[in-house]
N, C-alpha and C positions, 0 to 999 in steps of 0.2 A: 179419354177415348183410347181403346186398345188398338194398336196398329195390326193389320193383317200380317200373317207370317208367310213369307214367300221363299221358295227354294228356286234358285236360278242355276240351271245346268250350264256348264262351261262350253259345251259343244265339242267339236273335233279340236283337240289341242294343237293340231298343225294348221288350223285355219284362223280366221279372224275372231272366233268366239271369245277367247280370253281378252282380247283387246277391246271389243265392243262392250263386254260386260264391265270391264274396269272403267271405261269412259262413261257409261251410263250411271254407274254407282258413284262417280265423282260429282254428279249433279246434286245440289242441295234439295231440290224438289223431289227427286227420286228417293233419296235417303230418308226424307221426311214422310214419304207416303207409306212405307212398309218396313217391317223388320225382315231384312234380307240376309239369307245365307247362300253362299255359292257352293254348288256341288261340283267338285273337280279336284285339281291338284294345286296345292299352295305354291309349290316351286314354279309352276308354269304361270300362275296368275300374278305372283308377287312382283315381277318386273313391271308389268303393266299398271298395277296398283301404285307402285312407287312413282311411276312416270306421271300419273295424274293426281297424286297426292291423296289417295284413298286407302292408305295402309291399314285402316281400322276395320276393313270389311272382313267378316267371318267366312271361313272356308271349311266345308265339311268334306272329308275324304273318306269314302267307303273303305272298309277295313282292309281290302285286298290291294289297295293302291300300290303299284310297283314304282321302281325308279324308271322314269320315262324321259327320254331325250327328244326334245322338240325338233322336228325337221319341217320348217315352214313350207307349205305348199306341196307336201308329199303325201300321197295316198298310202296309208300305213294300217295294217291289220290291227296292231295293238291300239292305235288311236281310235279306230272304229269300235273295238271291243270296249274300251274305256268310256267313250261317249255313250254307247248303248247302255252300259251298266249304270251310268249316272242318271239317265232318263228313268230306268227301272227303279232306282233307289228313290228318286224324288217322287215318282208316282206312288210307290208303296208308302212313303211317309205321308202323303196327302190322304191316302185311303185309311191310314191308321190314326188320322187326326193330329199328326205331329206338325203339319203345315196346312195352311188354308188354301194354297194354290201353288202352281209352279209356272216358271217362265223358262223358255228354252232358247239357247244359242244354237246356231246351225250345226247339223251333222252332215257327214259326207256319205252318200249312198255307195260310192265305190269302196270306201273304207269299211262300211258295214259288210259289203259282199266279200271283201278280202278276209274279213274275220269270220266268215261262214254264217253271217246273220242273214236270214231270209227276209226279214222285215225291211221295207224300203225306206221308212222314215218314222218320224215321231208318232204320227197318228196310229200306225199299225201297232207299234209297241204299246202305246197307252191303251188302246182298245183291248189288247190281250191281257195286260196287267190288271186293268179295271174290271174286265168282264162285261163291258158295256155292249149292248146289243147293236147299236148303230152310232157311229161317230162321223161327224162331217166337219169340213173346214170352212171358215168364213174369214175373209180378209177385210180389213178396215183401214181407211185413210181419209182424214177429214170427215165429210158427211157421206161418203160413199162406202157402202157395205155390200159385199158380194158373198153369198152363201153358195157353196159348190155342190152340185149334185154328185160329181165324182172328181177325183184329183189325179192320183197316179195311175191312170189307165192309158194305154195307147189310144190314139184318137179313134181308130176303128172300133175298139171295144167300148169306148166312152159313148159313141153314137148308139150302139146296141143297148147300152145301159139306160137310155132314155125311154123308160116305160111308164105307163100310167101309175103303176104301183110305186115305183121308185120316186117319181116326181111328187106324188102325193105325200109320201113319207118325208121327203125333204121339206115340203111346205109346212107340214104339220110340226116337224121338229123346229123349224124356224119360228113359227108362231108361238110354240110353247116356250122356247128359250128367250125370245124377245119379250114376252109378257113377264117372265121371271126377272128380266133385266130392266124393267121399268116402263115398257110400252103398254099402254092400256089396250090398244088394238093395233098391232103393227101393220103397216101398209106394205104388202109384199108384192113386188113385181116379179113376174116369171119371164125369163128370156126365152126366145125361140131358139131352136137348133139351126134351122135352115135360113138362108138369105131371104129377106123380106117376109119372114115368118111363114115361109113355104108358099107364098103367093097363091093361097087358096088351093094348095095341092099341086100346083104346076111344077114346083121345084122342091118337092118333099112333102110327105104326109104325116110326119111325126107330130106336127102341131095339131092336126085334125084328129089323129087317132090316139095320141098318147098325152101330149102336154095339155091341150085344151080340156079334155075330159078330167085330167087330174086337177086342174084349176077349179073346175066346177065342183068336183068332189070336195075339195078343200073349203070352198065357199059354203057348201052344204053343211060342213062340220063347224062353221063359225069363223073361219079365217077370212081376213080381208085380203084375198089374193086376186090379182088381176093379170091378164096376159093370155097367151104368150105374145110378147112384144118383140119386134125386130131388135137384134143385138146392136145394130149400128145407131140406135137412138135411145134405148132404154137407160143407158148409164147417164147420159146428159140429163134426162128427166129426173133420175134419182139425185144427182148432184144438185139440181135446182130445188130439191126438197119435195118433189111430188111423191116419192116413195121412201120408206125407211130402209129397205133392203131389196136387193135383186137376187133371186135364185137363178144361178147360171148353170148351163148344161154340161160344161166340161172345164178342165183345168185352165187352159189359156184364155178362154172366153172371159173369165173373171180376173185372172192374174194380169192380163194386159191392160184392162181397164183401170185396175187399181194402181198399177205401177206407172202408167202414164199420168194419172191424176195426181199422185203424190207418193212416189216410191220411197223416199227417205223416211217418211213417217208411217209407212204402212206396217200393220200388225196382223198376225194370224191368230185366230181364236177357234178353239174346238167347241162344237156343239154336241151334246150327248154324253159327255163324260160326267162322272159323279163329283168332280172337282173342277176348279178353274184352271185352265191351261192357256196361256198366250205364248206367242213366239215372235221372234223377228221374222220379217218377210224377205229374207235374202239368204244366200247360200254361204258356204265356207270361204269363198273368194280366195282360193289358193294363190291366185296371181298377184295379190297384194299382201298376203299374210306376212306378218313380221316387219312390215315397213312403217307401221305407225300412222297410216293414212286412212284407216277404216273409219266410217261414220257410225257413231254410237247412238244416233237418234232413234232408229227403229227399236233397239233394245230398251232405251229409256221409255219410249212410248208403250212398249209391251209390259214393262214393269208397272208403269202408272195405270194402265188399263186393268191389269190383274189386281192391283191393289184396290181400285175402285170397285170391281166386281166382287172381290172377296169381302170388302168392307160393307157390302150392302148398298153400294152406290148404283147409279143407273147408267146404262149404256145410252139411254135416250138423251139426245141433245149433245152427246159427247162426240169428239172427233177421234183421231187415231190414238189417242191416249187419254 
């Protein structure tokens, strides 16, 4: 059996990305799951690989790689530029058929901005490079999966984004991708925006005017969508096995549920890209960078999940990895 080919981007070199990549690739189950190459700088990754006994890991350096001096925990324009370039490189390789999927270590938004990069994160870069019409983020940990209607929007803008058309598109994308990942008819719960699902319009009308109609539209198109359900109860129902995925209305609504349920094993997955992309579900952690105390479990789970999806495996019945 041919192993899937994965490119793992190193993330911001001043953060914990190199450390968690090395720790993940030290695990025998991770090395056995895929043929992995790290996209980054050998000199930055080498000490971490040496520390965990994984010196055989292959590292790809894009041609313009400069001499770079690591400054742990420092927002640096050159670090941002490099991390951005590595994401572009890996995505282009996936599009060219040179890799089956990619896994990303965390980048730093402030470093992107310092480098003059307008894109706020991975998803925006990958959508541009791939030309995908619509890309969304899902978080996974254990049996809980949260598909986000929006992510990096201020809360005020995120609420305005809750429209019938946008919610329908999110449900349809979820249904399509989950069927591709092995669910015969995915059970999709849709979270409400307002407390108590709007209480019949007393504390918000989005459920009546936008979310509820979108759910009915999705059902008419063949999706097993239900809701909107109050956000203070729908996640427990999903964890108990009643639903396969919850479509959430904004960033923190899903992120908080995922991270409380199982932060260390949580993984981010993009829906809508023409290739598999998974990621750790944590940031660059500049406060602990360089200390050797970062947890590599999320990166390991991200690689394992990408390998399963690239290898034709099913997301159905799987956990965070």
